[in-house]
N, C-alpha and C positions, 0 to 999 in steps of 0.2 A: 652224340658226344659232345656237342658244343655247349649244350644246356647242362650237361653233367659236369663239365668242367667248371661252368661258373658256379654251381652250388658247392662244389668241392672247395673251390677258394673262399666262398662265403663262409663256410664252416671253418676254414683254416685261419682267416682273419679274426675269428673269436677265441683261437687257440693262443693264450698269453703264455709267453715264454720269455727268458732272460738268457744273457750270454755272459761268461766270464771275461776277465780282462785281456785274455790272450785272444778271444775272437774264434778259437777253435772249438769250443764245447759248448754245446746248447743245453741249458737246465731247464728242464720242463716243470712247470707249476701245476698244482692238483688239477686233475681233470673236472671240467664243469659240465653241466647240461646246456645244450644250445636249443632254444625253441624259435621255429619260424612259423609263425602263424598270422591268418588274416580272416576276415568276415567282411562281407559286402552286401549292399542291399539287394535283397532277393536271392541270395546264394547261401549255401552251406557253409559253415566254417571249416577250415582246412588248417591243420596244425601238423608240422613235423617235429620230431623230438630226436635229437643225437647228442653225441658227446663230443667236446673238443678234440681234434687231432694234434697230438703232438707234432711240433716242427722239427724236422731232423735233416741233416746233410745226406742222409741215406735214402736210396731211392724206396718209394712206398708203392706196392702193388695195388692198382686199384680195386681189385677182388678182395683186399683186406678191409676196406672201408666198411664192409656190412658188420663188423665187430663194434662200429662205433654208432650203429643206428639203435636205438631204443623202441622196442616192440611192446613193451609190457608196463608202459607208463599207464596211470589214471589221470585222464585228461578231461576236465570238467568245464563247461562254459555256462555262465549265468547272466541273464538280461535284468536281474533285479526282480523278476516275477517268478521265474522258475530256472530250474539248473538242469542241464543234460550232460550225462557222461557220454564222450564220444567213443566211437568204435575205431580200433586200428585195423587197417586192411591193407593188403598189398594193391598198389595201383601204380601200372607202369607210365602213365601219363604225368607223373610228377617225378622228381628226382630230388633226394632218395625216393625210391619207389615204395614207400610205406607211410600212409598218411592216417590221422585221426580225424574223424569227421561224423557227422550225423544227418540224418534226413528229418529229424524232429526240430529243427530250428533254422530259421533263415535271418539273415541281417534286415534290420529295418532301419530307415533313416530317423536320426535324431536319438537313437538308443546307444546306451553304454553297455559294453559286455566285459564281465570279468572272467579271466582265465586262470585256472589252477592246474598245474602239473605235479603229479606225486609219483615219485620214483626212488625206490631203495633208500626210504629214509629223507629224502630231499623234498622240499615243496618249493614250488615257483609260482609266483603270481604275477598278474599283470592286467590292467584295465585299459580299454580303448573306446573310443566314441566315434560311431559314424554320424558325420555331419548330417544336420537337418535339411539340406538342400543338394541338388545335383549340380554339377558344373553346368554353366549356361554355354554349352557348346552350340555354335552356329552350324558350321561344317568343316570339312577337311578339303584341302586342296592338293592335288598330285600333279607335280611339275617335273618334266625331264630336266637333268642335271647336265649342263652343257659339257662337253669333253669327257663324259664318263662312258659314252656307249649307251648301254640299255639301262641305266640307272635313274631312280626317281627320287625326289623329295617330297616327303609328306608334311604339309602344314596345317597346323590346327588353328582355326579361327574362332575364338569364343569371346564373352563377355565376362567381366569381373564386376561384381556389385561393390561400389565404392563405399558404401555403408557397413560393409562386414569385413572381417578380417578372415582372409582365405588362404588355404596353402593347396597347391595342385600338385599331382604326380601323374606322369605317363608311363604306361608299361606296353610292351610289344610282344607279339608272337607270330612266328611264320609258320605256314603249313599246318596240318590236321594232327599230327602225331601226338602233340602234347598239349594238356590244358594248362601248363604251367607258364604264367606270363612273367617276363622278366623286365626289370627297371630300364626305361628307355635311357640311352647315354645323354646326360645333362637334363633329365627329365623331370628335376624338382623345381618348382616355381614358388617364391614367395611374392605375395601381390603388392607388396612395397615397391617392387622393381618393375611393375608394368602398368599400363593404362587401362582405361575402362573397356576398350576393344582391343584384343590381343591376336597377333598373327605370329604364332611360336611353332619352329621347326621341330617336328618329332623324329629322332633318330633311332636307328636300329639298336637293339641291345647290344651292349659290348661284348665281343666274343674273345676270351684270354688264349685260345689256342689256334687262332686265325692270324697269321703274320701280316696278311693283306687286308686287314679289317676295313670296311667301309661303313660310315653311317647311314649310307642309302640305301634304298630298296630296289630289287632287280625285277625286270620285266617278266611277267610269267608268275610271279610269287603270289601267295594268298597271305593277307598280312591282317592281323587283329590288332587293334589300338584301344586300349583302356585308358580313359581320362577320369582321374579320381580326386575328389576333394577330400581332405584327411585333417586330422587335429594336429596340434603343434608337436606333440612327442613322436608321432608317426613321421611328421615331415622331418624332424631334426635326424632321425635316422637315415632316411632315404637322401636327404640333402649332403649329408656328410658322405654317404657311400658314393654318390654321384660325383662328389668333388674329388674323392680319393681316386676315381678313373682317370681323370684328367691330368694326374701327376705321371703316371706311368701305365703300360699296358699290362703290368703284373700287380694287381691290387694288393697282395699280401705284402709287397715291398714298398708300396707307395707312401707309407706313413708309420710312424712309431706310435701314434695315437690311436687307441682302441675306439672302433665305432660306438657311438652312443646307443645305449639300448633302454628299453622300458620294462625289463623282466626283472623283477625282484628275485633275488636267491640264484640267479643264472645270467645267462646272456642270450641275446637275440632281440626278437621284436615280436609284438602282437599289435597287429594294424587293422584299423576300421576304414573301409572305403565307400565312399558315396560316388559311384561310378557309372560310367556310360561307356559302352563297348561298341565299336564300329568295325566293319568287315570290308576289304577291299580286294579285288583282283587286280594286280598292277598290269595294266595292258599298254 
């Protein structure tokens, strides 16, 4: 449920709305398509297509969200040499539980990937690049947090090449029920702000329906941490997203500025990751 709430809010933030002067009536703008997609080295592309949700003062039943899911889009990914039309399928390991993917293309370091989404006369496009090098991850350190009982802090220790311009992202996932990695809280790093050798805390993904949210991990949890290098447009989206989290526990109300996107003709993101994934059991 926690992961579902996260992605519902991610869709909500793309629903652009306006208010009248009285502040009592919400005026909805035309509905847009939302693309959430990524491709990483050695993995198949994943694309989720939905429609923006109207923001309303009235309660919305979570069951009604299925009508905003786009199941019949034509989604194509090209690497400059060949194009592959992705297949839409139900997959409960993601939320929303319907993704477009293919087993005929895997991400490769240094390649650019062009995405095209066609649906009901609309065409959305985007291009992302997987950086040519993987993050220079040295190791992770897991330390007990004083005064928290059974909670632990994960710290990433890695090198940054001073001769390259690099952007880093961290994603986390707990347990085995989902394949969906969520952006780690404060997990976007511009190498202008770090030294050649870095020790950076990796926090748990933010949970919006948890009033006692903690950035730390609990004893007995199985934790996966994905560290990725990304291009500048991918970083711009995730950096602004993580900053919005620091303003309030409710991302939708955190800022009146829309999140930046790299989707032409719609909203959302198409991200390329040069990633390294590590797995831990917190003991």
